[in-house]
HTML snippet that shows the backbone in 3Dmol.js (N, CA, C, O; Angstrom):
<script src="https://3Dmol.org/build/3Dmol-min.js"></script>
<div id="view" style="width:600px;height:400px;position:relative"></div>
<script>
const pdb = `
ATOM      1  N   UNK A   1      -5.473  -6.819  16.467  1.00  0.00           N
ATOM      2  CA  UNK A   1      -5.635  -6.532  15.059  1.00  0.00           C
ATOM      3  C   UNK A   1      -5.610  -7.830  14.265  1.00  0.00           C
ATOM      4  O   UNK A   1      -5.054  -8.841  14.694  1.00  0.00           O
ATOM      5  N   UNK A   2      -6.225  -7.767  13.105  1.00  0.00           N
ATOM      6  CA  UNK A   2      -6.288  -8.924  12.226  1.00  0.00           C
ATOM      7  C   UNK A   2      -5.562  -8.572  10.938  1.00  0.00           C
ATOM      8  O   UNK A   2      -5.712  -7.465  10.422  1.00  0.00           O
ATOM      9  N   UNK A   3      -4.776  -9.507  10.416  1.00  0.00           N
ATOM     10  CA  UNK A   3      -4.084  -9.268   9.160  1.00  0.00           C
ATOM     11  C   UNK A   3      -2.791 -10.038   9.078  1.00  0.00           C
ATOM     12  O   UNK A   3      -2.471 -10.852   9.944  1.00  0.00           O
ATOM     13  N   UNK A   4      -2.055  -9.766   8.021  1.00  0.00           N
ATOM     14  CA  UNK A   4      -0.773 -10.411   7.772  1.00  0.00           C
ATOM     15  C   UNK A   4       0.204 -10.055   8.896  1.00  0.00           C
ATOM     16  O   UNK A   4       0.478  -8.874   9.111  1.00  0.00           O
ATOM     17  N   UNK A   5       0.731 -11.041   9.611  1.00  0.00           N
ATOM     18  CA  UNK A   5       1.623 -10.750  10.734  1.00  0.00           C
ATOM     19  C   UNK A   5       2.828  -9.884  10.369  1.00  0.00           C
ATOM     20  O   UNK A   5       3.223  -9.027  11.159  1.00  0.00           O
ATOM     21  N   UNK A   6       3.411 -10.087   9.207  1.00  0.00           N
ATOM     22  CA  UNK A   6       4.576  -9.287   8.801  1.00  0.00           C
ATOM     23  C   UNK A   6       4.182  -7.822   8.639  1.00  0.00           C
ATOM     24  O   UNK A   6       4.926  -6.930   9.048  1.00  0.00           O
ATOM     25  N   UNK A   7       3.024  -7.571   8.048  1.00  0.00           N
ATOM     26  CA  UNK A   7       2.573  -6.185   7.877  1.00  0.00           C
ATOM     27  C   UNK A   7       2.216  -5.564   9.219  1.00  0.00           C
ATOM     28  O   UNK A   7       2.502  -4.392   9.461  1.00  0.00           O
ATOM     29  N   UNK A   8       1.594  -6.345  10.086  1.00  0.00           N
ATOM     30  CA  UNK A   8       1.251  -5.820  11.406  1.00  0.00           C
ATOM     31  C   UNK A   8       2.503  -5.492  12.205  1.00  0.00           C
ATOM     32  O   UNK A   8       2.541  -4.500  12.932  1.00  0.00           O
ATOM     33  N   UNK A   9       3.533  -6.335  12.066  1.00  0.00           N
ATOM     34  CA  UNK A   9       4.805  -6.049  12.739  1.00  0.00           C
ATOM     35  C   UNK A   9       5.419  -4.765  12.197  1.00  0.00           C
ATOM     36  O   UNK A   9       5.938  -3.951  12.961  1.00  0.00           O
ATOM     37  N   UNK A  10       5.361  -4.584  10.882  1.00  0.00           N
ATOM     38  CA  UNK A  10       5.899  -3.376  10.270  1.00  0.00           C
ATOM     39  C   UNK A  10       5.129  -2.148  10.760  1.00  0.00           C
ATOM     40  O   UNK A  10       5.726  -1.123  11.087  1.00  0.00           O
ATOM     41  N   UNK A  11       3.811  -2.261  10.807  1.00  0.00           N
ATOM     42  CA  UNK A  11       2.997  -1.149  11.301  1.00  0.00           C
ATOM     43  C   UNK A  11       3.350  -0.820  12.746  1.00  0.00           C
ATOM     44  O   UNK A  11       3.483   0.349  13.107  1.00  0.00           O
ATOM     45  N   UNK A  12       3.500  -1.842  13.561  1.00  0.00           N
ATOM     46  CA  UNK A  12       3.862  -1.619  14.967  1.00  0.00           C
ATOM     47  C   UNK A  12       5.235  -0.964  15.076  1.00  0.00           C
ATOM     48  O   UNK A  12       5.458  -0.119  15.944  1.00  0.00           O
ATOM     49  N   UNK A  13       6.157  -1.355  14.194  1.00  0.00           N
ATOM     50  CA  UNK A  13       7.504  -0.768  14.216  1.00  0.00           C
ATOM     51  C   UNK A  13       7.459   0.703  13.821  1.00  0.00           C
ATOM     52  O   UNK A  13       8.152   1.531  14.412  1.00  0.00           O
ATOM     53  N   UNK A  14       6.642   1.025  12.822  1.00  0.00           N
ATOM     54  CA  UNK A  14       6.569   2.398  12.344  1.00  0.00           C
ATOM     55  C   UNK A  14       5.824   3.290  13.329  1.00  0.00           C
ATOM     56  O   UNK A  14       6.292   4.376  13.670  1.00  0.00           O
ATOM     57  N   UNK A  15       4.675   2.833  13.777  1.00  0.00           N
ATOM     58  CA  UNK A  15       3.826   3.659  14.636  1.00  0.00           C
ATOM     59  C   UNK A  15       4.157   3.481  16.105  1.00  0.00           C
ATOM     60  O   UNK A  15       3.939   4.383  16.914  1.00  0.00           O
ATOM     61  N   UNK A  16       4.683   2.321  16.444  1.00  0.00           N
ATOM     62  CA  UNK A  16       4.944   2.022  17.845  1.00  0.00           C
ATOM     63  C   UNK A  16       3.739   1.320  18.453  1.00  0.00           C
ATOM     64  O   UNK A  16       2.809   0.937  17.742  1.00  0.00           O
ATOM     65  N   UNK A  17       3.760   1.159  19.732  1.00  0.00           N
ATOM     66  CA  UNK A  17       2.697   0.418  20.410  1.00  0.00           C
ATOM     67  C   UNK A  17       1.414   1.235  20.520  1.00  0.00           C
ATOM     68  O   UNK A  17       0.357   0.692  20.840  1.00  0.00           O
ATOM     69  N   UNK A  18       1.500   2.525  20.258  1.00  0.00           N
ATOM     70  CA  UNK A  18       0.320   3.376  20.391  1.00  0.00           C
ATOM     71  C   UNK A  18       0.007   4.024  19.044  1.00  0.00           C
ATOM     72  O   UNK A  18       0.865   4.105  18.165  1.00  0.00           O
ATOM     73  N   UNK A  19      -1.209   4.473  18.901  1.00  0.00           N
ATOM     74  CA  UNK A  19      -1.544   5.211  17.698  1.00  0.00           C
ATOM     75  C   UNK A  19      -1.061   6.646  17.870  1.00  0.00           C
ATOM     76  O   UNK A  19      -0.881   7.129  18.988  1.00  0.00           O
ATOM     77  N   UNK A  20      -0.860   7.303  16.759  1.00  0.00           N
ATOM     78  CA  UNK A  20      -0.341   8.659  16.795  1.00  0.00           C
ATOM     79  C   UNK A  20      -1.455   9.621  16.415  1.00  0.00           C
ATOM     80  O   UNK A  20      -1.892   9.656  15.265  1.00  0.00           O
ATOM     81  N   UNK A  21      -1.912  10.404  17.390  1.00  0.00           N
ATOM     82  CA  UNK A  21      -2.924  11.416  17.113  1.00  0.00           C
ATOM     83  C   UNK A  21      -2.274  12.736  16.727  1.00  0.00           C
ATOM     84  O   UNK A  21      -2.842  13.526  15.973  1.00  0.00           O
ATOM     85  N   UNK A  22      -1.074  12.964  17.254  1.00  0.00           N
ATOM     86  CA  UNK A  22      -0.364  14.205  16.990  1.00  0.00           C
ATOM     87  C   UNK A  22       0.949  13.874  16.298  1.00  0.00           C
ATOM     88  O   UNK A  22       1.897  13.410  16.932  1.00  0.00           O
ATOM     89  N   UNK A  23       0.998  14.116  14.994  1.00  0.00           N
ATOM     90  CA  UNK A  23       2.193  13.782  14.216  1.00  0.00           C
ATOM     91  C   UNK A  23       3.421  14.492  14.779  1.00  0.00           C
ATOM     92  O   UNK A  23       4.533  13.970  14.691  1.00  0.00           O
ATOM     93  N   UNK A  24       3.232  15.656  15.347  1.00  0.00           N
ATOM     94  CA  UNK A  24       4.342  16.398  15.926  1.00  0.00           C
ATOM     95  C   UNK A  24       4.971  15.714  17.118  1.00  0.00           C
ATOM     96  O   UNK A  24       6.055  16.097  17.559  1.00  0.00           O
ATOM     97  N   UNK A  25       4.295  14.698  17.644  1.00  0.00           N
ATOM     98  CA  UNK A  25       4.837  13.993  18.808  1.00  0.00           C
ATOM     99  C   UNK A  25       5.824  12.891  18.418  1.00  0.00           C
ATOM    100  O   UNK A  25       6.460  12.299  19.291  1.00  0.00           O
ATOM    101  N   UNK A  26       5.960  12.611  17.128  1.00  0.00           N
ATOM    102  CA  UNK A  26       6.881  11.572  16.675  1.00  0.00           C
ATOM    103  C   UNK A  26       8.308  12.114  16.767  1.00  0.00           C
ATOM    104  O   UNK A  26       8.603  13.197  16.262  1.00  0.00           O
ATOM    105  N   UNK A  27       9.173  11.362  17.405  1.00  0.00           N
ATOM    106  CA  UNK A  27      10.568  11.773  17.548  1.00  0.00           C
ATOM    107  C   UNK A  27      11.394  11.200  16.407  1.00  0.00           C
ATOM    108  O   UNK A  27      11.311  10.010  16.103  1.00  0.00           O
ATOM    109  N   UNK A  28      12.175  12.041  15.792  1.00  0.00           N
ATOM    110  CA  UNK A  28      13.063  11.626  14.716  1.00  0.00           C
ATOM    111  C   UNK A  28      14.495  11.690  15.208  1.00  0.00           C
ATOM    112  O   UNK A  28      14.803  12.427  16.144  1.00  0.00           O
ATOM    113  N   UNK A  29      15.380  10.912  14.573  1.00  0.00           N
ATOM    114  CA  UNK A  29      16.788  10.966  14.969  1.00  0.00           C
ATOM    115  C   UNK A  29      17.340  12.383  14.833  1.00  0.00           C
ATOM    116  O   UNK A  29      16.969  13.128  13.926  1.00  0.00           O
ATOM    117  N   UNK A  30      18.218  12.731  15.740  1.00  0.00           N
ATOM    118  CA  UNK A  30      18.757  14.095  15.747  1.00  0.00           C
ATOM    119  C   UNK A  30      19.942  14.279  14.815  1.00  0.00           C
ATOM    120  O   UNK A  30      20.207  15.393  14.364  1.00  0.00           O
ATOM    121  N   UNK A  31      20.658  13.199  14.521  1.00  0.00           N
ATOM    122  CA  UNK A  31      21.788  13.379  13.603  1.00  0.00           C
ATOM    123  C   UNK A  31      21.373  12.952  12.195  1.00  0.00           C
ATOM    124  O   UNK A  31      20.556  12.049  12.014  1.00  0.00           O
ATOM    125  N   UNK A  32      21.949  13.615  11.226  1.00  0.00           N
ATOM    126  CA  UNK A  32      21.562  13.454   9.836  1.00  0.00           C
ATOM    127  C   UNK A  32      21.785  12.030   9.324  1.00  0.00           C
ATOM    128  O   UNK A  32      20.954  11.518   8.574  1.00  0.00           O
ATOM    129  N   UNK A  33      22.878  11.383   9.706  1.00  0.00           N
ATOM    130  CA  UNK A  33      23.153  10.023   9.244  1.00  0.00           C
ATOM    131  C   UNK A  33      22.080   9.043   9.713  1.00  0.00           C
ATOM    132  O   UNK A  33      21.616   8.207   8.937  1.00  0.00           O
ATOM    133  N   UNK A  34      21.689   9.147  10.978  1.00  0.00           N
ATOM    134  CA  UNK A  34      20.643   8.263  11.512  1.00  0.00           C
ATOM    135  C   UNK A  34      19.313   8.525  10.829  1.00  0.00           C
ATOM    136  O   UNK A  34      18.572   7.595  10.510  1.00  0.00           O
ATOM    137  N   UNK A  35      19.017   9.801  10.608  1.00  0.00           N
ATOM    138  CA  UNK A  35      17.775  10.151   9.933  1.00  0.00           C
ATOM    139  C   UNK A  35      17.759   9.597   8.507  1.00  0.00           C
ATOM    140  O   UNK A  35      16.752   9.052   8.057  1.00  0.00           O
ATOM    141  N   UNK A  36      18.881   9.740   7.804  1.00  0.00           N
ATOM    142  CA  UNK A  36      18.962   9.227   6.440  1.00  0.00           C
ATOM    143  C   UNK A  36      18.806   7.712   6.418  1.00  0.00           C
ATOM    144  O   UNK A  36      18.126   7.165   5.550  1.00  0.00           O
ATOM    145  N   UNK A  37      19.435   7.036   7.374  1.00  0.00           N
ATOM    146  CA  UNK A  37      19.316   5.578   7.461  1.00  0.00           C
ATOM    147  C   UNK A  37      17.859   5.174   7.708  1.00  0.00           C
ATOM    148  O   UNK A  37      17.355   4.256   7.060  1.00  0.00           O
ATOM    149  N   UNK A  38      17.186   5.845   8.631  1.00  0.00           N
ATOM    150  CA  UNK A  38      15.784   5.566   8.923  1.00  0.00           C
ATOM    151  C   UNK A  38      14.917   5.825   7.691  1.00  0.00           C
ATOM    152  O   UNK A  38      14.028   5.035   7.373  1.00  0.00           O
ATOM    153  N   UNK A  39      15.181   6.928   7.003  1.00  0.00           N
ATOM    154  CA  UNK A  39      14.421   7.269   5.799  1.00  0.00           C
ATOM    155  C   UNK A  39      14.596   6.202   4.720  1.00  0.00           C
ATOM    156  O   UNK A  39      13.630   5.815   4.062  1.00  0.00           O
ATOM    157  N   UNK A  40      15.814   5.734   4.542  1.00  0.00           N
ATOM    158  CA  UNK A  40      16.071   4.694   3.540  1.00  0.00           C
ATOM    159  C   UNK A  40      15.373   3.392   3.904  1.00  0.00           C
ATOM    160  O   UNK A  40      14.831   2.711   3.033  1.00  0.00           O
ATOM    161  N   UNK A  41      15.383   3.046   5.180  1.00  0.00           N
ATOM    162  CA  UNK A  41      14.681   1.830   5.623  1.00  0.00           C
ATOM    163  C   UNK A  41      13.190   1.933   5.313  1.00  0.00           C
ATOM    164  O   UNK A  41      12.592   1.001   4.774  1.00  0.00           O
ATOM    165  N   UNK A  42      12.605   3.064   5.656  1.00  0.00           N
ATOM    166  CA  UNK A  42      11.164   3.258   5.418  1.00  0.00           C
ATOM    167  C   UNK A  42      10.858   3.267   3.928  1.00  0.00           C
ATOM    168  O   UNK A  42       9.852   2.701   3.500  1.00  0.00           O
ATOM    169  N   UNK A  43      11.708   3.899   3.140  1.00  0.00           N
ATOM    170  CA  UNK A  43      11.494   3.948   1.689  1.00  0.00           C
ATOM    171  C   UNK A  43      11.550   2.545   1.092  1.00  0.00           C
ATOM    172  O   UNK A  43      10.754   2.205   0.217  1.00  0.00           O
ATOM    173  N   UNK A  44      12.499   1.727   1.571  1.00  0.00           N
ATOM    174  CA  UNK A  44      12.582   0.339   1.098  1.00  0.00           C
ATOM    175  C   UNK A  44      11.327  -0.430   1.476  1.00  0.00           C
ATOM    176  O   UNK A  44      10.788  -1.178   0.660  1.00  0.00           O
ATOM    177  N   UNK A  45      10.853  -0.253   2.714  1.00  0.00           N
ATOM    178  CA  UNK A  45       9.653  -0.959   3.176  1.00  0.00           C
ATOM    179  C   UNK A  45       8.437  -0.566   2.338  1.00  0.00           C
ATOM    180  O   UNK A  45       7.649  -1.424   1.942  1.00  0.00           O
ATOM    181  N   UNK A  46       8.289   0.720   2.073  1.00  0.00           N
ATOM    182  CA  UNK A  46       7.167   1.191   1.261  1.00  0.00           C
ATOM    183  C   UNK A  46       7.277   0.653  -0.155  1.00  0.00           C
ATOM    184  O   UNK A  46       6.284   0.211  -0.733  1.00  0.00           O
ATOM    185  N   UNK A  47       8.469   0.688  -0.713  1.00  0.00           N
ATOM    186  CA  UNK A  47       8.691   0.179  -2.064  1.00  0.00           C
ATOM    187  C   UNK A  47       8.346  -1.304  -2.158  1.00  0.00           C
ATOM    188  O   UNK A  47       7.719  -1.739  -3.124  1.00  0.00           O
ATOM    189  N   UNK A  48       8.752  -2.072  -1.161  1.00  0.00           N
ATOM    190  CA  UNK A  48       8.453  -3.505  -1.149  1.00  0.00           C
ATOM    191  C   UNK A  48       6.946  -3.751  -1.054  1.00  0.00           C
ATOM    192  O   UNK A  48       6.418  -4.639  -1.724  1.00  0.00           O
ATOM    193  N   UNK A  49       6.261  -2.973  -0.232  1.00  0.00           N
ATOM    194  CA  UNK A  49       4.805  -3.128  -0.111  1.00  0.00           C
ATOM    195  C   UNK A  49       4.100  -2.759  -1.411  1.00  0.00           C
ATOM    196  O   UNK A  49       3.147  -3.429  -1.808  1.00  0.00           O
ATOM    197  N   UNK A  50       4.557  -1.702  -2.078  1.00  0.00           N
ATOM    198  CA  UNK A  50       3.966  -1.321  -3.358  1.00  0.00           C
ATOM    199  C   UNK A  50       4.194  -2.395  -4.418  1.00  0.00           C
ATOM    200  O   UNK A  50       3.293  -2.713  -5.194  1.00  0.00           O
ATOM    201  N   UNK A  51       5.395  -2.947  -4.444  1.00  0.00           N
ATOM    202  CA  UNK A  51       5.698  -4.016  -5.413  1.00  0.00           C
ATOM    203  C   UNK A  51       4.831  -5.240  -5.138  1.00  0.00           C
ATOM    204  O   UNK A  51       4.327  -5.873  -6.066  1.00  0.00           O
ATOM    205  N   UNK A  52       4.661  -5.565  -3.872  1.00  0.00           N
ATOM    206  CA  UNK A  52       3.799  -6.696  -3.497  1.00  0.00           C
ATOM    207  C   UNK A  52       2.363  -6.429  -3.934  1.00  0.00           C
ATOM    208  O   UNK A  52       1.688  -7.330  -4.434  1.00  0.00           O
ATOM    209  N   UNK A  53       1.897  -5.211  -3.750  1.00  0.00           N
ATOM    210  CA  UNK A  53       0.538  -4.859  -4.162  1.00  0.00           C
ATOM    211  C   UNK A  53       0.351  -4.972  -5.661  1.00  0.00           C
ATOM    212  O   UNK A  53      -0.656  -5.503  -6.129  1.00  0.00           O
ATOM    213  N   UNK A  54       1.326  -4.471  -6.419  1.00  0.00           N
ATOM    214  CA  UNK A  54       1.242  -4.566  -7.880  1.00  0.00           C
ATOM    215  C   UNK A  54       1.249  -6.023  -8.328  1.00  0.00           C
ATOM    216  O   UNK A  54       0.522  -6.395  -9.249  1.00  0.00           O
ATOM    217  N   UNK A  55       2.062  -6.844  -7.681  1.00  0.00           N
ATOM    218  CA  UNK A  55       2.109  -8.267  -8.024  1.00  0.00           C
ATOM    219  C   UNK A  55       0.756  -8.926  -7.758  1.00  0.00           C
ATOM    220  O   UNK A  55       0.293  -9.740  -8.556  1.00  0.00           O
ATOM    221  N   UNK A  56       0.130  -8.577  -6.647  1.00  0.00           N
ATOM    222  CA  UNK A  56      -1.183  -9.156  -6.320  1.00  0.00           C
ATOM    223  C   UNK A  56      -2.243  -8.696  -7.308  1.00  0.00           C
ATOM    224  O   UNK A  56      -3.097  -9.486  -7.712  1.00  0.00           O
ATOM    225  N   UNK A  57      -2.199  -7.421  -7.704  1.00  0.00           N
ATOM    226  CA  UNK A  57      -3.142  -6.918  -8.700  1.00  0.00           C
ATOM    227  C   UNK A  57      -2.994  -7.716  -9.989  1.00  0.00           C
ATOM    228  O   UNK A  57      -3.986  -8.123 -10.593  1.00  0.00           O
ATOM    229  N   UNK A  58      -1.761  -7.937 -10.404  1.00  0.00           N
ATOM    230  CA  UNK A  58      -1.523  -8.698 -11.639  1.00  0.00           C
ATOM    231  C   UNK A  58      -2.053 -10.123 -11.522  1.00  0.00           C
ATOM    232  O   UNK A  58      -2.696 -10.624 -12.445  1.00  0.00           O
ATOM    233  N   UNK A  59      -1.788 -10.777 -10.397  1.00  0.00           N
ATOM    234  CA  UNK A  59      -2.265 -12.153 -10.224  1.00  0.00           C
ATOM    235  C   UNK A  59      -3.792 -12.231 -10.247  1.00  0.00           C
ATOM    236  O   UNK A  59      -4.363 -13.136 -10.857  1.00  0.00           O
ATOM    237  N   UNK A  60      -4.444 -11.288  -9.587  1.00  0.00           N
ATOM    238  CA  UNK A  60      -5.909 -11.284  -9.556  1.00  0.00           C
ATOM    239  C   UNK A  60      -6.467 -11.053 -10.952  1.00  0.00           C
ATOM    240  O   UNK A  60      -7.402 -11.736 -11.368  1.00  0.00           O
ATOM    241  N   UNK A  61      -5.899 -10.098 -11.674  1.00  0.00           N
ATOM    242  CA  UNK A  61      -6.375  -9.828 -13.033  1.00  0.00           C
ATOM    243  C   UNK A  61      -6.198 -11.053 -13.926  1.00  0.00           C
ATOM    244  O   UNK A  61      -7.079 -11.373 -14.725  1.00  0.00           O
ATOM    245  N   UNK A  62      -5.068 -11.735 -13.794  1.00  0.00           N
ATOM    246  CA  UNK A  62      -4.846 -12.942 -14.606  1.00  0.00           C
ATOM    247  C   UNK A  62      -5.852 -14.030 -14.242  1.00  0.00           C
ATOM    248  O   UNK A  62      -6.340 -14.747 -15.116  1.00  0.00           O
ATOM    249  N   UNK A  63      -6.154 -14.150 -12.969  1.00  0.00           N
ATOM    250  CA  UNK A  63      -7.133 -15.148 -12.523  1.00  0.00           C
ATOM    251  C   UNK A  63      -8.517 -14.836 -13.096  1.00  0.00           C
ATOM    252  O   UNK A  63      -9.196 -15.728 -13.604  1.00  0.00           O
ATOM    253  N   UNK A  64      -8.929 -13.579 -13.014  1.00  0.00           N
ATOM    254  CA  UNK A  64     -10.234 -13.187 -13.549  1.00  0.00           C
ATOM    255  C   UNK A  64     -10.285 -13.422 -15.059  1.00  0.00           C
ATOM    256  O   UNK A  64     -11.279 -13.933 -15.576  1.00  0.00           O
ATOM    257  N   UNK A  65      -9.222 -13.051 -15.762  1.00  0.00           N
ATOM    258  CA  UNK A  65      -9.179 -13.283 -17.211  1.00  0.00           C
ATOM    259  C   UNK A  65      -9.261 -14.773 -17.535  1.00  0.00           C
ATOM    260  O   UNK A  65      -9.921 -15.170 -18.495  1.00  0.00           O
ATOM    261  N   UNK A  66      -8.594 -15.589 -16.737  1.00  0.00           N
ATOM    262  CA  UNK A  66      -8.655 -17.040 -16.954  1.00  0.00           C
ATOM    263  C   UNK A  66     -10.068 -17.563 -16.692  1.00  0.00           C
ATOM    264  O   UNK A  66     -10.549 -18.435 -17.416  1.00  0.00           O
ATOM    265  N   UNK A  67     -10.726 -17.045 -15.680  1.00  0.00           N
ATOM    266  CA  UNK A  67     -12.100 -17.476 -15.386  1.00  0.00           C
ATOM    267  C   UNK A  67     -13.045 -17.151 -16.533  1.00  0.00           C
ATOM    268  O   UNK A  67     -13.981 -17.903 -16.806  1.00  0.00           O
ATOM    269  N   UNK A  68     -12.798 -16.025 -17.207  1.00  0.00           N
ATOM    270  CA  UNK A  68     -13.616 -15.632 -18.343  1.00  0.00           C
ATOM    271  C   UNK A  68     -13.070 -16.160 -19.666  1.00  0.00           C
ATOM    272  O   UNK A  68     -13.620 -15.875 -20.729  1.00  0.00           O
ATOM    273  N   UNK A  69     -11.983 -16.933 -19.596  1.00  0.00           N
ATOM    274  CA  UNK A  69     -11.373 -17.567 -20.762  1.00  0.00           C
ATOM    275  C   UNK A  69     -11.028 -16.558 -21.858  1.00  0.00           C
ATOM    276  O   UNK A  69     -11.307 -16.782 -23.036  1.00  0.00           O
ATOM    277  N   UNK A  70     -10.416 -15.442 -21.448  1.00  0.00           N
ATOM    278  CA  UNK A  70      -9.997 -14.431 -22.415  1.00  0.00           C
ATOM    279  C   UNK A  70      -8.748 -14.897 -23.156  1.00  0.00           C
ATOM    280  O   UNK A  70      -7.933 -15.629 -22.595  1.00  0.00           O
ATOM    281  N   UNK A  71      -8.593 -14.485 -24.396  1.00  0.00           N
ATOM    282  CA  UNK A  71      -7.372 -14.829 -25.135  1.00  0.00           C
ATOM    283  C   UNK A  71      -6.149 -14.161 -24.493  1.00  0.00           C
ATOM    284  O   UNK A  71      -6.267 -13.151 -23.798  1.00  0.00           O
ATOM    285  N   UNK A  72      -4.985 -14.744 -24.742  1.00  0.00           N
ATOM    286  CA  UNK A  72      -3.748 -14.257 -24.118  1.00  0.00           C
ATOM    287  C   UNK A  72      -3.474 -12.780 -24.383  1.00  0.00           C
ATOM    288  O   UNK A  72      -3.099 -12.045 -23.470  1.00  0.00           O
ATOM    289  N   UNK A  73      -3.660 -12.336 -25.643  1.00  0.00           N
ATOM    290  CA  UNK A  73      -3.348 -10.933 -25.952  1.00  0.00           C
ATOM    291  C   UNK A  73      -4.291  -9.981 -25.219  1.00  0.00           C
ATOM    292  O   UNK A  73      -3.865  -8.906 -24.798  1.00  0.00           O
ATOM    293  N   UNK A  74      -5.551 -10.349 -25.060  1.00  0.00           N
ATOM    294  CA  UNK A  74      -6.478  -9.508 -24.312  1.00  0.00           C
ATOM    295  C   UNK A  74      -6.136  -9.541 -22.823  1.00  0.00           C
ATOM    296  O   UNK A  74      -6.233  -8.523 -22.138  1.00  0.00           O
ATOM    297  N   UNK A  75      -5.740 -10.701 -22.331  1.00  0.00           N
ATOM    298  CA  UNK A  75      -5.323 -10.822 -20.928  1.00  0.00           C
ATOM    299  C   UNK A  75      -4.147  -9.896 -20.649  1.00  0.00           C
ATOM    300  O   UNK A  75      -4.129  -9.208 -19.628  1.00  0.00           O
ATOM    301  N   UNK A  76      -3.169  -9.871 -21.543  1.00  0.00           N
ATOM    302  CA  UNK A  76      -2.003  -9.000 -21.358  1.00  0.00           C
ATOM    303  C   UNK A  76      -2.408  -7.535 -21.337  1.00  0.00           C
ATOM    304  O   UNK A  76      -1.878  -6.756 -20.546  1.00  0.00           O
ATOM    305  N   UNK A  77      -3.347  -7.154 -22.203  1.00  0.00           N
ATOM    306  CA  UNK A  77      -3.808  -5.764 -22.227  1.00  0.00           C
ATOM    307  C   UNK A  77      -4.535  -5.411 -20.923  1.00  0.00           C
ATOM    308  O   UNK A  77      -4.349  -4.322 -20.380  1.00  0.00           O
ATOM    309  N   UNK A  78      -5.355  -6.329 -20.429  1.00  0.00           N
ATOM    310  CA  UNK A  78      -6.076  -6.110 -19.169  1.00  0.00           C
ATOM    311  C   UNK A  78      -5.089  -5.979 -18.016  1.00  0.00           C
ATOM    312  O   UNK A  78      -5.219  -5.084 -17.181  1.00  0.00           O
ATOM    313  N   UNK A  79      -4.107  -6.867 -17.972  1.00  0.00           N
ATOM    314  CA  UNK A  79      -3.109  -6.842 -16.903  1.00  0.00           C
ATOM    315  C   UNK A  79      -2.304  -5.543 -16.959  1.00  0.00           C
ATOM    316  O   UNK A  79      -2.076  -4.907 -15.930  1.00  0.00           O
ATOM    317  N   UNK A  80      -1.878  -5.155 -18.149  1.00  0.00           N
ATOM    318  CA  UNK A  80      -1.105  -3.914 -18.282  1.00  0.00           C
ATOM    319  C   UNK A  80      -1.912  -2.718 -17.804  1.00  0.00           C
ATOM    320  O   UNK A  80      -1.378  -1.854 -17.108  1.00  0.00           O
ATOM    321  N   UNK A  81      -3.180  -2.652 -18.162  1.00  0.00           N
ATOM    322  CA  UNK A  81      -4.045  -1.553 -17.727  1.00  0.00           C
ATOM    323  C   UNK A  81      -4.185  -1.553 -16.195  1.00  0.00           C
ATOM    324  O   UNK A  81      -4.110  -0.496 -15.568  1.00  0.00           O
ATOM    325  N   UNK A  82      -4.386  -2.721 -15.600  1.00  0.00           N
ATOM    326  CA  UNK A  82      -4.553  -2.821 -14.158  1.00  0.00           C
ATOM    327  C   UNK A  82      -3.287  -2.414 -13.418  1.00  0.00           C
ATOM    328  O   UNK A  82      -3.357  -1.726 -12.400  1.00  0.00           O
ATOM    329  N   UNK A  83      -2.136  -2.831 -13.920  1.00  0.00           N
ATOM    330  CA  UNK A  83      -0.860  -2.470 -13.278  1.00  0.00           C
ATOM    331  C   UNK A  83      -0.623  -0.969 -13.386  1.00  0.00           C
ATOM    332  O   UNK A  83      -0.167  -0.348 -12.426  1.00  0.00           O
ATOM    333  N   UNK A  84      -0.922  -0.383 -14.528  1.00  0.00           N
ATOM    334  CA  UNK A  84      -0.773   1.069 -14.692  1.00  0.00           C
ATOM    335  C   UNK A  84      -1.732   1.809 -13.765  1.00  0.00           C
ATOM    336  O   UNK A  84      -1.360   2.813 -13.159  1.00  0.00           O
ATOM    337  N   UNK A  85      -2.951   1.322 -13.654  1.00  0.00           N
ATOM    338  CA  UNK A  85      -3.937   1.945 -12.764  1.00  0.00           C
ATOM    339  C   UNK A  85      -3.484   1.835 -11.303  1.00  0.00           C
ATOM    340  O   UNK A  85      -3.634   2.781 -10.530  1.00  0.00           O
ATOM    341  N   UNK A  86      -2.941   0.697 -10.938  1.00  0.00           N
ATOM    342  CA  UNK A  86      -2.479   0.486  -9.558  1.00  0.00           C
ATOM    343  C   UNK A  86      -1.283   1.365  -9.232  1.00  0.00           C
ATOM    344  O   UNK A  86      -1.083   1.727  -8.073  1.00  0.00           O
ATOM    345  N   UNK A  87      -0.483   1.714 -10.235  1.00  0.00           N
ATOM    346  CA  UNK A  87       0.698   2.543 -10.010  1.00  0.00           C
ATOM    347  C   UNK A  87       0.327   3.985  -9.709  1.00  0.00           C
ATOM    348  O   UNK A  87       1.122   4.729  -9.134  1.00  0.00           O
ATOM    349  N   UNK A  88      -0.880   4.380 -10.095  1.00  0.00           N
ATOM    350  CA  UNK A  88      -1.311   5.766  -9.840  1.00  0.00           C
ATOM    351  C   UNK A  88      -1.712   5.879  -8.452  1.00  0.00           C
ATOM    352  O   UNK A  88      -2.111   6.956  -8.010  1.00  0.00           O
TER     353      UNK A  88
END
`;
const viewer = $3Dmol.createViewer("view");
viewer.addModel(pdb, "pdb");
viewer.setStyle({}, {cartoon: {color: "spectrum"}});
viewer.zoomTo();
viewer.render();
</script>
């Protein structure tokens, strides 16, 4: 696979060494504490990836606005719109 090594490692950790064709084949922890811990880990990982994505969207929008030499107030409006759109 090609891509960011950290993301590929995360994908391998979540999915394992094989792809999952049957979601029912995924084994979950049997005790509630372990399951909750796993769920929290995954939620943190997803949250971090979403935050990283929003940050990248903002940086790209600022770069494009700078290339077009937009005024600061218009740049802020463009960035705010892009971040809101990315959050959906």
